[in-house]
C-alpha positions in Angstrom: 0.0 0.0 0.0 1.5 3.3 -1.1 2.1 5.7 1.8 -0.5 8.5 1.9 0.9 12.0 1.5 1.1 13.9 4.7 -1.6 16.6 5.0 -0.3 20.1 4.4 0.4 22.2 7.4 1.1 19.1 9.5 4.5 20.2 10.6 4.8 23.9 11.0 8.2 25.6 11.2 8.4 27.4 14.5 8.8 31.1 14.3 11.7 32.1 16.6 12.6 35.6 17.9 16.4 36.0 17.7 18.0 37.3 20.9 19.7 40.6 20.8 23.2 40.2 19.4 25.7 41.2 20.4 24.3 41.3 23.9 24.2 44.7 25.6 27.0 45.3 28.1 26.3 44.5 31.8 25.0 47.6 33.4 26.6 48.9 36.6 25.2 51.7 38.6 27.1 55.0 38.2 29.3 56.2 41.0 27.9 59.0 43.2 27.7 62.3 41.3 28.3 60.7 37.9 25.7 60.6 35.1 24.6 57.3 33.8 26.0 56.6 30.3 24.5 53.1 30.1 22.9 52.5 26.8 19.1 52.7 26.9 18.8 49.0 25.9 20.9 48.0 29.0 18.5 49.8 31.3 15.4 48.4 29.7 14.1 45.0 30.8 14.3 42.6 27.9 10.9 41.1 27.2 11.8 38.9 24.3 13.8 35.7 24.1 14.0 32.7 21.7 10.6 31.1 21.4 10.8 27.6 22.9 8.6 25.0 21.3 8.2 21.6 22.9 7.9 18.5 20.7 5.1 16.1 21.1 5.2 12.3 20.6 2.3 9.9 20.6 2.2 6.1 20.2 -0.8 4.1 19.1 -1.3 0.5 18.1 -3.4 -2.7 18.9 -2.7 -6.3 19.0 -5.5 -8.9 19.4 -5.1 -12.6 20.0 -1.4 -12.4 18.9 -2.6 -11.2 15.5 -0.9 -8.7 13.3 -1.7 -5.0 13.0 -1.5 -2.7 10.1 -3.2 0.3 8.4 -4.8 2.6 11.0 -4.6 0.6 14.2 -5.9 1.2 17.7 -3.4 0.9 20.5 -3.9 -0.8 23.7 -1.9 0.7 26.6 -1.6 2.5 29.9 -2.5 6.1 30.5 -2.6 8.4 33.5 -5.1 11.0 34.6 -4.4 13.8 36.9 -6.9 16.0 38.7 -5.4 19.4 37.9 -5.9 21.4 34.7 -2.6 23.3 34.8 0.9 22.0 34.0 2.8 20.6 36.9 6.6 20.0 36.9 6.6 16.3 37.5 10.2 16.0 36.2 13.0 17.1 38.6 14.5 20.5 37.7 17.9 18.9 37.0 16.3 16.8 34.2 13.5 19.2 33.0 12.9 19.1 29.3 14.7 15.8 28.7 13.2 12.6 27.4 15.1 10.6 30.0 13.8 12.8 32.8 10.2 12.4 31.6 10.7 8.6 31.2 12.1 8.2 34.7 9.3 10.2 36.3 6.3 8.7 34.4 7.2 5.1 33.5 6.3 3.7 37.0 2.7 4.8 36.4 2.4 3.1 33.1 1.2 -0.5 32.9 0.7 -3.4 30.4 -2.9 -4.8 30.0 -3.9 -8.2 28.8 -7.5 -8.8 28.3 -9.2 -12.2 27.5 -12.7 -12.6 25.9 -14.7 -15.2 24.0 -13.4 -13.7 20.8 -9.7 -13.8 21.7 -7.2 -11.7 23.6 -5.9 -8.2 23.3 -2.8 -6.5 24.6 -2.5 -2.8 25.4 -1.4 -0.2 27.8 -2.9 1.9 30.6 -2.1 4.8 33.0 -2.5 4.6 36.8 -4.4 7.7 38.1 -5.1 6.8 41.8 -2.9 5.2 44.4 -5.5 2.4 44.9 -5.2 1.3 41.3 -7.6 3.1 39.0 -6.3 2.9 35.4 -7.3 4.7 32.3 -7.1 2.8 29.0 -8.8 2.5 25.6 -12.3 0.9 25.5 -11.0 -1.3 22.6 -8.4 -2.8 24.8 -10.9 -4.2 27.3 -14.2 -4.2 25.6 -16.1 -7.5 26.2 -13.2 -8.8 28.4 -14.0 -11.7 30.8 -10.6 -11.5 32.4 -8.1 -8.6 32.7 -4.5 -8.9 33.9 -2.2 -5.9 34.5 1.6 -6.0 34.8 3.2 -2.9 36.4 6.6 -1.5 35.6 8.1 -3.4 38.6 7.0 -6.7 37.2 4.1 -7.3 39.5 0.9 -8.8 38.1 -2.6 -7.9 39.2 -6.1 -8.9 38.4 -8.3 -6.0 37.3 -12.0 -5.3 37.0 -13.6 -3.1 34.3 -15.3 -0.3 36.2 -16.8 1.7 33.3 -16.5 2.0 29.4 -17.4 4.7 26.9 -17.2 3.3 23.4 -18.1 6.7 21.9 -14.9 8.2 23.3 -12.9 5.0 23.2 -12.1 5.2 26.9 -12.4 2.8 29.7 -11.6 2.7 33.5 -10.3 -0.4 35.2 -9.3 -1.0 38.8 -6.7 -3.3 40.3 -7.8 -5.7 43.0 -6.0 -5.4 46.4 -3.7 -2.6 45.3 -2.4 0.3 47.4 0.4 2.8 47.3 0.5 2.8 43.5 2.6 5.4 41.6 0.2 7.8 39.8 0.4 9.9 36.7 -0.4 13.6 36.6 -3.1 14.7 34.2 -2.2 17.9 32.3 -4.2 20.3 30.1 -4.6 19.3 26.5 -6.2 22.7 25.6 -2.7 24.2 26.0 -1.0 21.9 23.5 0.3 23.5 20.4 1.6 22.1 17.1 5.3 21.5 17.4 5.3 20.8 21.1 7.6 18.1 22.2 6.1 14.9 23.6 7.0 11.5 25.0 4.9 8.3 24.5 5.2 5.3 26.9 3.5 2.0 26.4 3.9 -1.7 25.7 4.2 -2.2 22.0 4.4 -5.9 21.1 4.5 -6.7 24.9 7.7 -4.7 25.4 6.7 -3.1 28.7 7.8 0.5 29.4 8.9 1.3 25.8 9.6 5.0 25.4 9.4 7.0 22.2 9.4 10.8 21.4 8.4 13.2 18.8 6.2 16.3 18.3 2.6 17.2 18.1 1.9 17.3 14.3 -1.7 18.6 14.3 -4.7 19.2 16.5 -8.4 18.3 16.2 -8.0 15.5 13.8 -11.3 13.6 13.2 -10.7 9.9 13.8 -13.7 7.5 13.4 -13.7 4.1 15.0 -16.1 1.2 15.3 -18.2 0.9 18.5 -18.9 -2.8 17.8 -16.4 -4.7 20.1 -17.0 -8.0 18.5 -16.1 -6.6 15.1 -12.8 -5.2 16.5 -11.8 -8.5 18.1 -12.6 -10.5 15.0 -10.5 -8.1 12.9 -7.7 -8.5 15.3 -7.8 -12.3 15.1 -7.6 -11.9 11.3 -4.5 -9.7 11.6 -6.1 -6.4 11.1 -6.7 -4.8 14.5 -9.5 -2.4 15.3 -11.0 -0.7 12.2 -10.4 3.1 11.8 -11.5 5.8 9.4 -9.4 8.9 8.8 -9.6 11.5 6.0 -12.6 9.8 4.4 -10.7 6.4 4.0 -11.1 3.2 6.0 -8.2 1.3 7.3 -7.8 -2.0 9.1 -11.1 -3.2 7.8 -14.6 -1.9 7.6 -15.7 0.2 10.5 -19.2 -0.9 9.9 -22.5 1.0 10.6 -21.9 1.7 14.3 -19.2 4.2 14.6 -18.0 7.2 16.6 -15.8 10.1 15.8 -13.6 12.0 18.2 -11.1 14.9 17.9 -7.5 13.6 18.3 -4.0 14.9 18.7 -1.8 13.9 15.9 1.8 13.0 16.6 4.8 11.7 14.7 5.9 9.4 17.5 6.7 5.9 16.7 3.5 3.9 17.7 3.1 0.1 17.4 0.7 -2.7 18.3 0.3 -2.6 22.1 0.6 1.1 22.6 -3.2 1.6 22.8 -4.2 3.1 26.1 -0.7 4.4 26.8 0.4 7.9 27.7 1.3 10.8 25.5 3.2 13.1 27.8 4.5 16.8 27.8 8.1 17.6 28.7 7.0 18.5 32.2 5.8 15.0 32.8 2.0 15.7 32.5 -0.3 13.4 30.5 -1.8 15.2 27.6 -3.3 12.3 25.7 -4.2 8.6 25.6 -2.6 6.9 22.5 -5.3 5.2 20.5 -4.5 4.7 16.8 -1.8 4.7 14.3 -1.4 4.7 10.5 0.9 2.2 8.7 1.6 2.0 5.1 1.7 -1.8 5.3 -1.1 -3.5 3.4 -3.4 -6.4 4.2 -1.8 -9.7 5.0 1.3 -8.0 6.5 2.8 -9.4 9.7 2.7 -7.4 12.9 6.5 -6.9 12.5 6.0 -5.3 9.1 3.2 -3.0 10.4 5.5 -0.3 11.9 4.8 3.3 12.4 5.3 5.9 9.7 4.9 8.8 11.9 1.1 9.3 11.8 -0.3 8.5 15.3 -3.4 9.7 17.2 -4.2 10.3 20.8 -7.4 11.1 22.7 -6.9 14.6 24.4 -6.5 14.3 28.2 -9.2 16.9 28.7 -11.7 14.5 27.1 -10.6 11.9 29.7 -11.1 14.3 32.5 -14.5 15.2 31.4 -15.6 11.6 31.1 -14.0 10.3 34.3 -17.0 10.8 36.6 -19.2 8.8 34.2 -16.7 6.0 34.0 -16.3 5.8 37.8 -20.1 5.6 38.1 -19.9 2.2 36.3 -21.3 3.4 33.0 -21.0 0.7 30.2 -21.7 2.2 26.9 
């Protein structure tokens, strides 16, 4: 399958304001009785500096029943939800703005999810949002599951129960049994995300727990359409297709069918692969800004999972959508 051309305006060149050069001389107060000869620019507080643009990365992919994934695929993976709407510095100041700093701070709150159902099994990721084990993930990771197992970053395995699902937003809330003192992620503010912002994605692609990738936010408010029929998605996964998606008027990974929903997504160029669904898209302060949910791959039908790699077109559900849906998910809604 020929790779689709990238939409225009997807990666905008940041406009930077060059700092004053050469810099003005340091200003020292004049001695008593002397007039100040300091240049006007030295006495005036500088209000401009180089614009700093953070880069955003997202990972999305889905693996069902050990099947392959290609085309636009849904991811299964861990994500975090924080209660605040402003950016918090989760990363220590000595490592602020670094991928390694973000990874070290957030990885403990990202988990791998394995769900079993009558139609097969699915592997994804999730984000711990409370110390007693509430986890946000994608609906397509756990939809119809009869058994859910979660593995944390320290290698421990827990049984989890599905608390609530929302197929229209492709979100789900699960909770670990007998868990306490869990490391939690911080929910950021996706309304403040800009094209060109740096991001980090963490998930379990192909079962590789705690995999970290990075990139930028490529676009905002992309319309991504997914099927709300859980059985259809699982069947597609068993056949090597993964969850069906529609983007830009084209269907990928199979027919989305007559029961669909469309949500506004963050687009990223992060490397996303099967198993990243439900995982976290994170800003450089360590705040969750999105839940990875889908990816586009140029691989065609019949490709193996290993051949269905990311080509830099990934999608994530904005974290503010998660926050607005959290109360309904906690109430046990199943829709």
